[in-house]
VMD Tcl script that builds the backbone (N, CA, C; Angstrom):
set m [mol new atoms 543]
animate dup $m
set s [atomselect $m all]
$s set {name element resname resid chain x y z} {
  {N N UNK 1 A -114.897 49.488 -31.967}
  {CA C UNK 1 A -115.971 50.401 -32.288}
  {C C UNK 1 A -116.361 51.387 -31.302}
  {N N UNK 2 A -116.437 52.590 -31.621}
  {CA C UNK 2 A -116.755 53.527 -30.594}
  {C C UNK 2 A -118.264 53.619 -30.324}
  {N N UNK 3 A -118.607 53.918 -29.062}
  {CA C UNK 3 A -120.003 53.891 -28.610}
  {C C UNK 3 A -120.614 55.073 -29.398}
  {N N UNK 4 A -121.827 54.820 -29.891}
  {CA C UNK 4 A -122.543 55.954 -30.504}
  {C C UNK 4 A -123.812 56.195 -29.610}
  {N N UNK 5 A -124.182 57.425 -29.648}
  {CA C UNK 5 A -125.323 57.762 -28.809}
  {C C UNK 5 A -126.598 57.764 -29.652}
  {N N UNK 6 A -127.653 57.212 -28.986}
  {CA C UNK 6 A -128.850 57.092 -29.761}
  {C C UNK 6 A -129.897 58.057 -29.169}
  {N N UNK 7 A -130.537 58.740 -30.052}
  {CA C UNK 7 A -131.613 59.653 -29.622}
  {C C UNK 7 A -132.899 58.793 -29.261}
  {N N UNK 8 A -133.115 58.617 -28.105}
  {CA C UNK 8 A -134.301 57.684 -27.704}
  {C C UNK 8 A -135.593 58.440 -27.925}
  {N N UNK 9 A -135.611 59.704 -28.186}
  {CA C UNK 9 A -136.940 60.395 -28.457}
  {C C UNK 9 A -137.347 60.082 -29.894}
  {N N UNK 10 A -136.469 59.502 -30.780}
  {CA C UNK 10 A -136.840 59.091 -32.117}
  {C C UNK 10 A -137.462 57.702 -32.113}
  {N N UNK 11 A -137.339 57.000 -31.125}
  {CA C UNK 11 A -137.756 55.616 -31.057}
  {C C UNK 11 A -139.223 55.546 -30.683}
  {N N UNK 12 A -140.066 54.908 -31.473}
  {CA C UNK 12 A -141.461 54.791 -31.354}
  {C C UNK 12 A -141.865 53.272 -31.294}
  {N N UNK 13 A -142.798 52.954 -30.298}
  {CA C UNK 13 A -143.302 51.558 -30.358}
  {C C UNK 13 A -144.818 51.677 -30.391}
  {N N UNK 14 A -145.425 51.081 -31.308}
  {CA C UNK 14 A -146.881 51.018 -31.321}
  {C C UNK 14 A -147.233 49.521 -31.094}
  {N N UNK 15 A -148.015 49.276 -30.075}
  {CA C UNK 15 A -148.419 48.014 -29.721}
  {C C UNK 15 A -149.950 47.703 -30.012}
  {N N UNK 16 A -150.239 46.476 -30.087}
  {CA C UNK 16 A -151.576 45.944 -30.179}
  {C C UNK 16 A -152.317 46.475 -31.485}
  {N N UNK 17 A -151.478 46.410 -32.573}
  {CA C UNK 17 A -152.081 46.724 -33.897}
  {C C UNK 17 A -152.850 45.536 -34.392}
  {N N UNK 18 A -154.083 45.442 -34.740}
  {CA C UNK 18 A -154.748 44.327 -35.101}
  {C C UNK 18 A -154.115 43.692 -36.369}
  {N N UNK 19 A -154.213 42.342 -36.462}
  {CA C UNK 19 A -153.586 41.565 -37.529}
  {C C UNK 19 A -154.655 41.630 -38.682}
  {N N UNK 20 A -154.009 41.529 -39.890}
  {CA C UNK 20 A -154.966 41.475 -41.123}
  {C C UNK 20 A -155.344 40.050 -41.165}
  {N N UNK 21 A -156.337 39.883 -42.035}
  {CA C UNK 21 A -156.942 38.491 -42.267}
  {C C UNK 21 A -155.817 37.658 -42.864}
  {N N UNK 22 A -155.083 38.280 -43.739}
  {CA C UNK 22 A -153.872 37.418 -44.334}
  {C C UNK 22 A -152.950 36.984 -43.297}
  {N N UNK 23 A -152.577 37.787 -42.449}
  {CA C UNK 23 A -151.614 37.360 -41.305}
  {C C UNK 23 A -152.199 36.383 -40.356}
  {N N UNK 24 A -153.553 36.394 -40.123}
  {CA C UNK 24 A -154.176 35.389 -39.324}
  {C C UNK 24 A -154.195 34.043 -40.033}
  {N N UNK 25 A -154.428 34.065 -41.342}
  {CA C UNK 25 A -154.451 32.872 -42.080}
  {C C UNK 25 A -153.067 32.286 -42.188}
  {N N UNK 26 A -152.011 33.052 -42.216}
  {CA C UNK 26 A -150.650 32.729 -42.270}
  {C C UNK 26 A -150.355 31.987 -40.881}
  {N N UNK 27 A -150.798 32.469 -39.822}
  {CA C UNK 27 A -150.569 31.768 -38.533}
  {C C UNK 27 A -151.333 30.494 -38.555}
  {N N UNK 28 A -152.535 30.400 -39.072}
  {CA C UNK 28 A -153.374 29.221 -39.153}
  {C C UNK 28 A -152.668 28.144 -40.003}
  {N N UNK 29 A -151.980 28.594 -41.044}
  {CA C UNK 29 A -151.263 27.648 -41.872}
  {C C UNK 29 A -150.005 27.084 -41.146}
  {N N UNK 30 A -149.385 27.891 -40.414}
  {CA C UNK 30 A -148.178 27.511 -39.545}
  {C C UNK 30 A -148.665 26.479 -38.563}
  {N N UNK 31 A -149.741 26.668 -37.952}
  {CA C UNK 31 A -150.259 25.747 -36.998}
  {C C UNK 31 A -150.577 24.220 -37.587}
  {N N UNK 32 A -151.094 24.295 -38.809}
  {CA C UNK 32 A -151.444 23.101 -39.534}
  {C C UNK 32 A -150.106 22.294 -39.913}
  {N N UNK 33 A -149.194 23.113 -40.496}
  {CA C UNK 33 A -147.920 22.580 -41.069}
  {C C UNK 33 A -146.943 22.072 -39.966}
  {N N UNK 34 A -147.046 22.613 -38.680}
  {CA C UNK 34 A -146.044 22.391 -37.704}
  {C C UNK 34 A -145.996 20.898 -37.295}
  {N N UNK 35 A -147.082 20.324 -37.178}
  {CA C UNK 35 A -147.139 19.018 -36.590}
  {C C UNK 35 A -147.444 17.906 -37.638}
  {N N UNK 36 A -147.386 18.302 -38.854}
  {CA C UNK 36 A -147.846 17.346 -39.871}
  {C C UNK 36 A -146.913 16.228 -40.151}
  {N N UNK 37 A -145.643 16.442 -40.196}
  {CA C UNK 37 A -144.541 15.415 -40.486}
  {C C UNK 37 A -143.951 14.736 -39.199}
  {N N UNK 38 A -144.326 15.095 -38.085}
  {CA C UNK 38 A -143.698 14.642 -36.829}
  {C C UNK 38 A -143.902 13.104 -36.701}
  {N N UNK 39 A -145.076 12.544 -36.859}
  {CA C UNK 39 A -145.266 11.053 -36.630}
  {C C UNK 39 A -144.421 10.256 -37.629}
  {N N UNK 40 A -144.337 10.611 -38.884}
  {CA C UNK 40 A -143.497 9.937 -39.832}
  {C C UNK 40 A -141.983 10.038 -39.567}
  {N N UNK 41 A -141.578 11.165 -39.162}
  {CA C UNK 41 A -140.220 11.388 -38.883}
  {C C UNK 41 A -139.766 10.560 -37.606}
  {N N UNK 42 A -140.688 10.576 -36.568}
  {CA C UNK 42 A -140.351 9.856 -35.387}
  {C C UNK 42 A -140.322 8.361 -35.698}
  {N N UNK 43 A -141.193 7.935 -36.513}
  {CA C UNK 43 A -141.187 6.420 -36.935}
  {C C UNK 43 A -139.891 6.080 -37.553}
  {N N UNK 44 A -139.367 6.931 -38.502}
  {CA C UNK 44 A -138.183 6.730 -39.142}
  {C C UNK 44 A -137.077 6.713 -38.260}
  {N N UNK 45 A -136.952 7.695 -37.285}
  {CA C UNK 45 A -135.810 7.759 -36.243}
  {C C UNK 45 A -135.893 6.594 -35.345}
  {N N UNK 46 A -136.999 6.139 -34.824}
  {CA C UNK 46 A -137.170 4.955 -34.023}
  {C C UNK 46 A -136.720 3.687 -34.792}
  {N N UNK 47 A -137.174 3.625 -36.046}
  {CA C UNK 47 A -136.775 2.439 -36.877}
  {C C UNK 47 A -135.306 2.352 -37.084}
  {N N UNK 48 A -134.607 3.531 -37.270}
  {CA C UNK 48 A -133.146 3.499 -37.322}
  {C C UNK 48 A -132.467 3.077 -36.071}
  {N N UNK 49 A -133.073 3.529 -35.001}
  {CA C UNK 49 A -132.438 3.140 -33.685}
  {C C UNK 49 A -132.741 1.688 -33.433}
  {N N UNK 50 A -133.915 1.066 -33.828}
  {CA C UNK 50 A -134.067 -0.326 -33.664}
  {C C UNK 50 A -133.167 -1.124 -34.525}
  {N N UNK 51 A -132.895 -0.639 -35.806}
  {CA C UNK 51 A -131.972 -1.430 -36.621}
  {C C UNK 51 A -130.574 -1.353 -36.090}
  {N N UNK 52 A -130.187 -0.270 -35.537}
  {CA C UNK 52 A -128.797 -0.167 -34.897}
  {C C UNK 52 A -128.807 -1.106 -33.745}
  {N N UNK 53 A -129.770 -1.148 -32.954}
  {CA C UNK 53 A -129.832 -2.055 -31.832}
  {C C UNK 53 A -129.802 -3.597 -32.207}
  {N N UNK 54 A -130.531 -3.843 -33.250}
  {CA C UNK 54 A -130.564 -5.228 -33.849}
  {C C UNK 54 A -129.137 -5.568 -34.402}
  {N N UNK 55 A -128.517 -4.674 -35.021}
  {CA C UNK 55 A -127.189 -4.982 -35.536}
  {C C UNK 55 A -126.138 -5.188 -34.309}
  {N N UNK 56 A -126.305 -4.464 -33.276}
  {CA C UNK 56 A -125.467 -4.688 -32.109}
  {C C UNK 56 A -125.749 -5.999 -31.387}
  {N N UNK 57 A -126.925 -6.389 -31.479}
  {CA C UNK 57 A -127.388 -7.644 -30.745}
  {C C UNK 57 A -127.502 -8.883 -31.703}
  {N N UNK 58 A -127.003 -8.768 -32.912}
  {CA C UNK 58 A -127.202 -9.804 -33.849}
  {C C UNK 58 A -126.784 -11.217 -33.415}
  {N N UNK 59 A -125.643 -11.310 -32.519}
  {CA C UNK 59 A -125.208 -12.523 -32.170}
  {C C UNK 59 A -126.010 -13.075 -30.845}
  {N N UNK 60 A -126.831 -12.342 -30.236}
  {CA C UNK 60 A -127.619 -12.702 -29.056}
  {C C UNK 60 A -128.981 -13.080 -29.406}
  {N N UNK 61 A -129.553 -12.939 -30.629}
  {CA C UNK 61 A -130.884 -13.266 -30.936}
  {C C UNK 61 A -131.231 -14.742 -30.727}
  {N N UNK 62 A -130.315 -15.622 -30.846}
  {CA C UNK 62 A -130.616 -17.053 -30.645}
  {C C UNK 62 A -130.975 -17.323 -29.184}
  {N N UNK 63 A -130.536 -16.526 -28.237}
  {CA C UNK 63 A -130.762 -16.711 -26.847}
  {C C UNK 63 A -132.117 -16.024 -26.468}
  {N N UNK 64 A -132.746 -15.246 -27.323}
  {CA C UNK 64 A -133.971 -14.508 -26.937}
  {C C UNK 64 A -135.159 -15.406 -26.762}
  {N N UNK 65 A -135.827 -15.160 -25.765}
  {CA C UNK 65 A -137.202 -15.714 -25.475}
  {C C UNK 65 A -138.323 -14.805 -26.001}
  {N N UNK 66 A -139.530 -15.192 -25.965}
  {CA C UNK 66 A -140.597 -14.385 -26.481}
  {C C UNK 66 A -140.803 -13.170 -25.663}
  {N N UNK 67 A -140.410 -13.151 -24.348}
  {CA C UNK 67 A -140.584 -11.905 -23.597}
  {C C UNK 67 A -139.563 -10.880 -23.879}
  {N N UNK 68 A -138.342 -11.372 -24.351}
  {CA C UNK 68 A -137.358 -10.480 -24.769}
  {C C UNK 68 A -137.817 -9.550 -26.058}
  {N N UNK 69 A -138.475 -10.191 -26.851}
  {CA C UNK 69 A -139.058 -9.550 -28.105}
  {C C UNK 69 A -140.162 -8.619 -27.594}
  {N N UNK 70 A -141.024 -9.011 -26.710}
  {CA C UNK 70 A -142.087 -8.174 -26.163}
  {C C UNK 70 A -141.430 -6.869 -25.467}
  {N N UNK 71 A -140.385 -7.216 -24.739}
  {CA C UNK 71 A -139.717 -6.052 -24.002}
  {C C UNK 71 A -139.037 -5.078 -25.087}
  {N N UNK 72 A -138.509 -5.633 -26.091}
  {CA C UNK 72 A -137.878 -4.810 -27.082}
  {C C UNK 72 A -138.864 -3.983 -27.832}
  {N N UNK 73 A -140.100 -4.597 -28.095}
  {CA C UNK 73 A -141.230 -3.872 -28.717}
  {C C UNK 73 A -141.771 -2.812 -27.863}
  {N N UNK 74 A -141.900 -3.151 -26.498}
  {CA C UNK 74 A -142.355 -2.238 -25.579}
  {C C UNK 74 A -141.469 -1.046 -25.405}
  {N N UNK 75 A -140.119 -1.126 -25.402}
  {CA C UNK 75 A -139.217 -0.137 -25.347}
  {C C UNK 75 A -139.348 0.775 -26.519}
  {N N UNK 76 A -139.512 0.227 -27.685}
  {CA C UNK 76 A -139.655 0.938 -28.924}
  {C C UNK 76 A -140.936 1.885 -28.797}
  {N N UNK 77 A -142.038 1.319 -28.400}
  {CA C UNK 77 A -143.260 2.140 -28.210}
  {C C UNK 77 A -143.065 3.159 -27.198}
  {N N UNK 78 A -142.333 2.890 -26.059}
  {CA C UNK 78 A -142.069 3.863 -25.055}
  {C C UNK 78 A -141.323 5.020 -25.592}
  {N N UNK 79 A -140.259 4.801 -26.371}
  {CA C UNK 79 A -139.435 5.763 -26.975}
  {C C UNK 79 A -140.184 6.697 -27.919}
  {N N UNK 80 A -141.032 5.958 -28.741}
  {CA C UNK 80 A -141.869 6.761 -29.643}
  {C C UNK 80 A -142.869 7.641 -28.895}
  {N N UNK 81 A -143.429 7.189 -27.805}
  {CA C UNK 81 A -144.375 7.993 -27.098}
  {C C UNK 81 A -143.692 9.130 -26.302}
  {N N UNK 82 A -142.516 8.861 -25.769}
  {CA C UNK 82 A -141.661 9.868 -25.193}
  {C C UNK 82 A -141.311 11.025 -26.224}
  {N N UNK 83 A -140.789 10.729 -27.296}
  {CA C UNK 83 A -140.409 11.694 -28.254}
  {C C UNK 83 A -141.699 12.432 -28.830}
  {N N UNK 84 A -142.722 11.715 -29.090}
  {CA C UNK 84 A -143.936 12.343 -29.427}
  {C C UNK 84 A -144.468 13.266 -28.487}
  {N N UNK 85 A -144.437 12.924 -27.168}
  {CA C UNK 85 A -144.780 13.854 -26.107}
  {C C UNK 85 A -143.980 15.161 -26.061}
  {N N UNK 86 A -142.684 14.944 -26.227}
  {CA C UNK 86 A -141.835 16.181 -26.264}
  {C C UNK 86 A -142.196 17.024 -27.458}
  {N N UNK 87 A -142.445 16.509 -28.608}
  {CA C UNK 87 A -142.744 17.346 -29.698}
  {C C UNK 87 A -144.158 17.902 -29.540}
  {N N UNK 88 A -145.015 17.183 -28.925}
  {CA C UNK 88 A -146.426 17.822 -28.562}
  {C C UNK 88 A -146.309 19.020 -27.636}
  {N N UNK 89 A -145.446 18.907 -26.649}
  {CA C UNK 89 A -145.178 20.051 -25.713}
  {C C UNK 89 A -144.683 21.226 -26.465}
  {N N UNK 90 A -143.653 21.003 -27.404}
  {CA C UNK 90 A -143.225 22.071 -28.144}
  {C C UNK 90 A -144.204 22.680 -29.118}
  {N N UNK 91 A -145.083 21.891 -29.623}
  {CA C UNK 91 A -146.284 22.364 -30.430}
  {C C UNK 91 A -147.175 23.213 -29.578}
  {N N UNK 92 A -147.523 22.684 -28.456}
  {CA C UNK 92 A -148.454 23.506 -27.537}
  {C C UNK 92 A -147.878 24.758 -27.167}
  {N N UNK 93 A -146.481 24.847 -26.913}
  {CA C UNK 93 A -145.830 26.116 -26.579}
  {C C UNK 93 A -145.952 27.161 -27.827}
  {N N UNK 94 A -145.738 26.635 -29.011}
  {CA C UNK 94 A -145.890 27.487 -30.145}
  {C C UNK 94 A -147.306 27.957 -30.388}
  {N N UNK 95 A -148.258 27.021 -30.184}
  {CA C UNK 95 A -149.726 27.421 -30.333}
  {C C UNK 95 A -150.141 28.475 -29.389}
  {N N UNK 96 A -149.602 28.375 -28.068}
  {CA C UNK 96 A -149.963 29.404 -27.039}
  {C C UNK 96 A -149.377 30.798 -27.488}
  {N N UNK 97 A -148.145 30.810 -27.977}
  {CA C UNK 97 A -147.590 32.050 -28.531}
  {C C UNK 97 A -148.348 32.547 -29.704}
  {N N UNK 98 A -148.826 31.769 -30.643}
  {CA C UNK 98 A -149.592 32.216 -31.722}
  {C C UNK 98 A -150.954 32.751 -31.326}
  {N N UNK 99 A -151.589 32.098 -30.311}
  {CA C UNK 99 A -152.773 32.655 -29.720}
  {C C UNK 99 A -152.636 33.934 -29.151}
  {N N UNK 100 A -151.538 34.117 -28.365}
  {CA C UNK 100 A -151.330 35.373 -27.753}
  {C C UNK 100 A -151.141 36.422 -28.767}
  {N N UNK 101 A -150.392 36.144 -29.840}
  {CA C UNK 101 A -150.201 37.075 -30.934}
  {C C UNK 101 A -151.381 37.497 -31.605}
  {N N UNK 102 A -152.286 36.510 -31.849}
  {CA C UNK 102 A -153.586 36.895 -32.513}
  {C C UNK 102 A -154.349 37.779 -31.524}
  {N N UNK 103 A -154.301 37.482 -30.279}
  {CA C UNK 103 A -155.140 38.294 -29.354}
  {C C UNK 103 A -154.509 39.694 -29.157}
  {N N UNK 104 A -153.277 39.803 -29.079}
  {CA C UNK 104 A -152.648 41.136 -28.789}
  {C C UNK 104 A -152.290 41.869 -29.966}
  {N N UNK 105 A -152.180 41.235 -31.188}
  {CA C UNK 105 A -151.916 41.906 -32.409}
  {C C UNK 105 A -150.406 42.128 -32.590}
  {N N UNK 106 A -149.990 42.955 -33.548}
  {CA C UNK 106 A -148.532 43.102 -33.970}
  {C C UNK 106 A -148.057 44.357 -33.328}
  {N N UNK 107 A -146.801 44.530 -33.301}
  {CA C UNK 107 A -146.147 45.688 -32.854}
  {C C UNK 107 A -145.390 46.365 -34.025}
  {N N UNK 108 A -145.366 47.670 -34.012}
  {CA C UNK 108 A -144.569 48.450 -35.036}
  {C C UNK 108 A -143.494 49.249 -34.251}
  {N N UNK 109 A -142.220 49.012 -34.543}
  {CA C UNK 109 A -141.153 49.645 -33.817}
  {C C UNK 109 A -140.390 50.451 -34.829}
  {N N UNK 110 A -140.230 51.788 -34.503}
  {CA C UNK 110 A -139.252 52.594 -35.256}
  {C C UNK 110 A -138.084 52.853 -34.439}
  {N N UNK 111 A -136.937 52.234 -34.906}
  {CA C UNK 111 A -135.838 52.235 -34.030}
  {C C UNK 111 A -134.507 52.122 -34.795}
  {N N UNK 112 A -133.435 51.960 -34.046}
  {CA C UNK 112 A -132.103 51.793 -34.704}
  {C C UNK 112 A -131.596 50.363 -34.514}
  {N N UNK 113 A -130.869 49.878 -35.429}
  {CA C UNK 113 A -130.088 48.586 -35.230}
  {C C UNK 113 A -128.949 48.775 -34.413}
  {N N UNK 114 A -128.813 48.217 -33.279}
  {CA C UNK 114 A -127.656 48.324 -32.438}
  {C C UNK 114 A -126.640 47.235 -32.515}
  {N N UNK 115 A -127.113 46.080 -32.973}
  {CA C UNK 115 A -126.189 45.017 -33.162}
  {C C UNK 115 A -126.868 43.927 -34.037}
  {N N UNK 116 A -126.041 43.062 -34.643}
  {CA C UNK 116 A -126.468 41.984 -35.452}
  {C C UNK 116 A -125.467 40.894 -35.365}
  {N N UNK 117 A -125.970 39.642 -35.305}
  {CA C UNK 117 A -124.959 38.419 -35.199}
  {C C UNK 117 A -125.719 37.262 -35.765}
  {N N UNK 118 A -124.850 36.284 -36.114}
  {CA C UNK 118 A -125.279 35.010 -36.705}
  {C C UNK 118 A -124.976 33.947 -35.586}
  {N N UNK 119 A -125.989 33.087 -35.315}
  {CA C UNK 119 A -125.806 32.035 -34.242}
  {C C UNK 119 A -125.071 30.795 -35.025}
  {N N UNK 120 A -124.804 29.931 -34.146}
  {CA C UNK 120 A -124.202 28.668 -34.628}
  {C C UNK 120 A -125.172 27.827 -35.476}
  {N N UNK 121 A -126.347 28.019 -35.385}
  {CA C UNK 121 A -127.386 27.267 -36.077}
  {C C UNK 121 A -127.831 28.079 -37.381}
  {N N UNK 122 A -127.061 28.980 -37.780}
  {CA C UNK 122 A -127.453 29.722 -38.934}
  {C C UNK 122 A -128.694 30.539 -38.827}
  {N N UNK 123 A -128.957 31.045 -37.513}
  {CA C UNK 123 A -130.081 31.986 -37.398}
  {C C UNK 123 A -129.410 33.442 -37.366}
  {N N UNK 124 A -130.111 34.314 -37.998}
  {CA C UNK 124 A -129.645 35.608 -38.047}
  {C C UNK 124 A -130.492 36.539 -37.067}
  {N N UNK 125 A -129.812 37.111 -36.147}
  {CA C UNK 125 A -130.459 37.958 -35.069}
  {C C UNK 125 A -130.067 39.397 -35.339}
  {N N UNK 126 A -131.029 40.302 -35.193}
  {CA C UNK 126 A -130.776 41.719 -35.276}
  {C C UNK 126 A -131.431 42.285 -33.934}
  {N N UNK 127 A -130.525 43.079 -33.314}
  {CA C UNK 127 A -130.968 43.729 -32.002}
  {C C UNK 127 A -131.330 45.187 -32.277}
  {N N UNK 128 A -132.593 45.542 -31.904}
  {CA C UNK 128 A -133.064 46.890 -32.036}
  {C C UNK 128 A -133.023 47.576 -30.657}
  {N N UNK 129 A -132.822 48.796 -30.725}
  {CA C UNK 129 A -132.763 49.691 -29.474}
  {C C UNK 129 A -134.262 49.895 -29.031}
  {N N UNK 130 A -134.474 49.768 -27.726}
  {CA C UNK 130 A -135.754 49.934 -27.154}
  {C C UNK 130 A -135.975 51.396 -26.800}
  {N N UNK 131 A -137.113 51.683 -26.027}
  {CA C UNK 131 A -137.406 53.088 -25.791}
  {C C UNK 131 A -136.551 53.661 -24.694}
  {N N UNK 132 A -135.762 52.907 -24.002}
  {CA C UNK 132 A -134.837 53.457 -23.050}
  {C C UNK 132 A -133.444 52.715 -23.242}
  {N N UNK 133 A -132.479 53.178 -22.475}
  {CA C UNK 133 A -131.115 52.623 -22.599}
  {C C UNK 133 A -130.890 51.208 -22.443}
  {N N UNK 134 A -131.810 50.688 -21.412}
  {CA C UNK 134 A -131.482 49.225 -21.059}
  {C C UNK 134 A -132.428 48.223 -21.834}
  {N N UNK 135 A -133.380 48.778 -22.585}
  {CA C UNK 135 A -134.279 47.906 -23.294}
  {C C UNK 135 A -133.774 47.599 -24.691}
  {N N UNK 136 A -133.746 46.329 -25.058}
  {CA C UNK 136 A -133.272 45.839 -26.331}
  {C C UNK 136 A -134.297 44.810 -26.899}
  {N N UNK 137 A -134.557 44.847 -28.063}
  {CA C UNK 137 A -135.448 43.900 -28.709}
  {C C UNK 137 A -134.639 43.050 -29.793}
  {N N UNK 138 A -134.555 41.816 -29.476}
  {CA C UNK 138 A -133.791 40.859 -30.401}
  {C C UNK 138 A -134.791 40.099 -31.096}
  {N N UNK 139 A -134.660 40.113 -32.474}
  {CA C UNK 139 A -135.549 39.358 -33.314}
  {C C UNK 139 A -134.813 38.601 -34.378}
  {N N UNK 140 A -135.193 37.338 -34.698}
  {CA C UNK 140 A -134.630 36.667 -35.864}
  {C C UNK 140 A -135.113 37.188 -37.127}
  {N N UNK 141 A -134.184 37.257 -38.132}
  {CA C UNK 141 A -134.623 37.811 -39.451}
  {C C UNK 141 A -134.071 36.935 -40.562}
  {N N UNK 142 A -134.505 37.127 -41.739}
  {CA C UNK 142 A -133.936 36.323 -42.842}
  {C C UNK 142 A -132.508 36.770 -43.190}
  {N N UNK 143 A -131.759 35.935 -43.890}
  {CA C UNK 143 A -130.507 36.205 -44.232}
  {C C UNK 143 A -130.323 37.474 -45.044}
  {N N UNK 144 A -131.241 37.668 -46.039}
  {CA C UNK 144 A -131.223 38.890 -46.883}
  {C C UNK 144 A -131.370 40.145 -45.994}
  {N N UNK 145 A -132.371 40.116 -45.061}
  {CA C UNK 145 A -132.537 41.268 -44.055}
  {C C UNK 145 A -131.170 41.547 -43.299}
  {N N UNK 146 A -130.679 40.424 -42.878}
  {CA C UNK 146 A -129.343 40.467 -42.075}
  {C C UNK 146 A -128.271 41.123 -42.855}
  {N N UNK 147 A -128.117 40.761 -44.091}
  {CA C UNK 147 A -127.180 41.341 -44.912}
  {C C UNK 147 A -127.407 42.815 -45.425}
  {N N UNK 148 A -128.595 43.136 -45.665}
  {CA C UNK 148 A -128.999 44.459 -46.109}
  {C C UNK 148 A -128.991 45.536 -45.115}
  {N N UNK 149 A -129.351 45.188 -43.905}
  {CA C UNK 149 A -129.388 46.353 -42.808}
  {C C UNK 149 A -128.243 46.179 -41.847}
  {N N UNK 150 A -127.561 47.336 -41.755}
  {CA C UNK 150 A -126.359 47.336 -40.888}
  {C C UNK 150 A -126.565 48.109 -39.617}
  {N N UNK 151 A -125.588 47.924 -38.733}
  {CA C UNK 151 A -125.674 48.614 -37.416}
  {C C UNK 151 A -125.788 50.198 -37.703}
  {N N UNK 152 A -126.687 50.756 -36.973}
  {CA C UNK 152 A -126.876 52.186 -37.045}
  {C C UNK 152 A -127.960 52.589 -37.898}
  {N N UNK 153 A -128.614 51.716 -38.707}
  {CA C UNK 153 A -129.653 52.037 -39.685}
  {C C UNK 153 A -130.971 52.234 -38.898}
  {N N UNK 154 A -131.660 53.269 -39.163}
  {CA C UNK 154 A -133.020 53.538 -38.592}
  {C C UNK 154 A -134.026 52.731 -39.376}
  {N N UNK 155 A -134.756 51.883 -38.768}
  {CA C UNK 155 A -135.695 51.030 -39.524}
  {C C UNK 155 A -137.109 51.085 -38.802}
  {N N UNK 156 A -137.965 50.624 -39.618}
  {CA C UNK 156 A -139.348 50.339 -39.079}
  {C C UNK 156 A -139.594 48.830 -39.180}
  {N N UNK 157 A -139.743 48.204 -38.063}
  {CA C UNK 157 A -139.917 46.734 -38.078}
  {C C UNK 157 A -141.338 46.380 -37.487}
  {N N UNK 158 A -142.060 45.565 -38.170}
  {CA C UNK 158 A -143.327 45.083 -37.807}
  {C C UNK 158 A -143.140 43.608 -37.341}
  {N N UNK 159 A -143.507 43.281 -36.098}
  {CA C UNK 159 A -143.265 41.988 -35.602}
  {C C UNK 159 A -144.293 41.478 -34.720}
  {N N UNK 160 A -144.384 40.171 -34.443}
  {CA C UNK 160 A -145.238 39.539 -33.551}
  {C C UNK 160 A -144.452 39.428 -32.269}
  {N N UNK 161 A -144.992 39.824 -31.174}
  {CA C UNK 161 A -144.219 39.917 -30.006}
  {C C UNK 161 A -143.880 38.556 -29.375}
  {N N UNK 162 A -144.878 37.670 -29.246}
  {CA C UNK 162 A -144.641 36.452 -28.584}
  {C C UNK 162 A -143.937 35.393 -29.276}
  {N N UNK 163 A -144.215 35.298 -30.626}
  {CA C UNK 163 A -143.601 34.260 -31.418}
  {C C UNK 163 A -142.278 34.748 -32.104}
  {N N UNK 164 A -141.955 36.114 -31.819}
  {CA C UNK 164 A -140.771 36.694 -32.285}
  {C C UNK 164 A -140.592 36.514 -33.759}
  {N N UNK 165 A -141.655 36.840 -34.592}
  {CA C UNK 165 A -141.621 36.696 -36.125}
  {C C UNK 165 A -141.660 38.089 -36.668}
  {N N UNK 166 A -140.695 38.386 -37.512}
  {CA C UNK 166 A -140.714 39.674 -38.198}
  {C C UNK 166 A -141.577 39.587 -39.399}
  {N N UNK 167 A -142.607 40.516 -39.502}
  {CA C UNK 167 A -143.465 40.583 -40.661}
  {C C UNK 167 A -143.011 41.484 -41.709}
  {N N UNK 168 A -142.480 42.654 -41.267}
  {CA C UNK 168 A -141.798 43.416 -42.362}
  {C C UNK 168 A -140.703 44.213 -41.685}
  {N N UNK 169 A -139.663 44.573 -42.573}
  {CA C UNK 169 A -138.580 45.448 -42.089}
  {C C UNK 169 A -138.182 46.338 -43.191}
  {N N UNK 170 A -138.284 47.723 -42.825}
  {CA C UNK 170 A -137.966 48.755 -43.824}
  {C C UNK 170 A -136.965 49.752 -43.275}
  {N N UNK 171 A -136.099 50.118 -44.093}
  {CA C UNK 171 A -135.109 51.217 -43.655}
  {C C UNK 171 A -135.724 52.599 -43.771}
  {N N UNK 172 A -135.516 53.436 -42.826}
  {CA C UNK 172 A -135.847 54.900 -42.998}
  {C C UNK 172 A -134.657 55.659 -43.453}
  {N N UNK 173 A -133.429 55.688 -42.796}
  {CA C UNK 173 A -132.254 56.209 -43.198}
  {C C UNK 173 A -131.146 55.679 -42.290}
  {N N UNK 174 A -129.952 55.937 -42.756}
  {CA C UNK 174 A -128.746 55.580 -42.028}
  {C C UNK 174 A -128.190 56.759 -41.256}
  {N N UNK 175 A -128.034 56.588 -39.954}
  {CA C UNK 175 A -127.596 57.668 -39.080}
  {C C UNK 175 A -126.149 57.559 -38.646}
  {N N UNK 176 A -125.670 56.339 -38.422}
  {CA C UNK 176 A -124.371 56.109 -37.954}
  {C C UNK 176 A -123.496 55.530 -39.118}
  {N N UNK 177 A -122.208 55.562 -38.966}
  {CA C UNK 177 A -121.266 54.928 -40.014}
  {C C UNK 177 A -121.461 53.402 -40.045}
  {N N UNK 178 A -121.344 52.863 -41.182}
  {CA C UNK 178 A -121.515 51.468 -41.367}
  {C C UNK 178 A -120.361 50.640 -40.702}
  {N N UNK 179 A -120.797 49.490 -40.170}
  {CA C UNK 179 A -119.764 48.634 -39.525}
  {C C UNK 179 A -119.727 47.258 -40.435}
  {N N UNK 180 A -118.586 46.930 -40.786}
  {CA C UNK 180 A -118.425 45.673 -41.583}
  {C C UNK 180 A -118.590 44.444 -40.628}
  {N N UNK 181 A -119.282 43.470 -41.157}
  {CA C UNK 181 A -119.569 42.270 -40.244}
  {C C UNK 181 A -118.559 41.286 -40.687}
}
mol reanalyze $m
mol bondsrecalc $m
mol representation Tube
mol addrep $m
């Protein structure tokens, strides 16, 4: 693919646009839903691990004393606490990003799509040109947006800066030839 030149004077970035009440409520719903199923899922995973350990130790149970059972139970609780702590730290990370987004508002970028790719985990990433040659803004998008918008398309994207969430993506016009993915 030949390099195409981008007119950086056409790229606009508006920052700190206040969020609407609907967008703030959406973030509040994400906060509530994020940590809702974690305890149940962790209990299920730990239970499966305990059952696998019991299956592997099935011939040794007749030699167990009471302190072996207490140790087994203690290790199970420690694993639950460890994984719960990791999930809590991830939750705190996301909450901090959401709070920063509420405080700083959303960004509106009028730019060109310079690349798009799919990750191994079925995430769809589109890279937008920034205000200068070295600045690039990479945002995860939905599959439909990934398939509808091609490299070279001039778009207006409204997104949250810290949580990297695209609120809206609209095409202005296509400037460069389309590239097949």
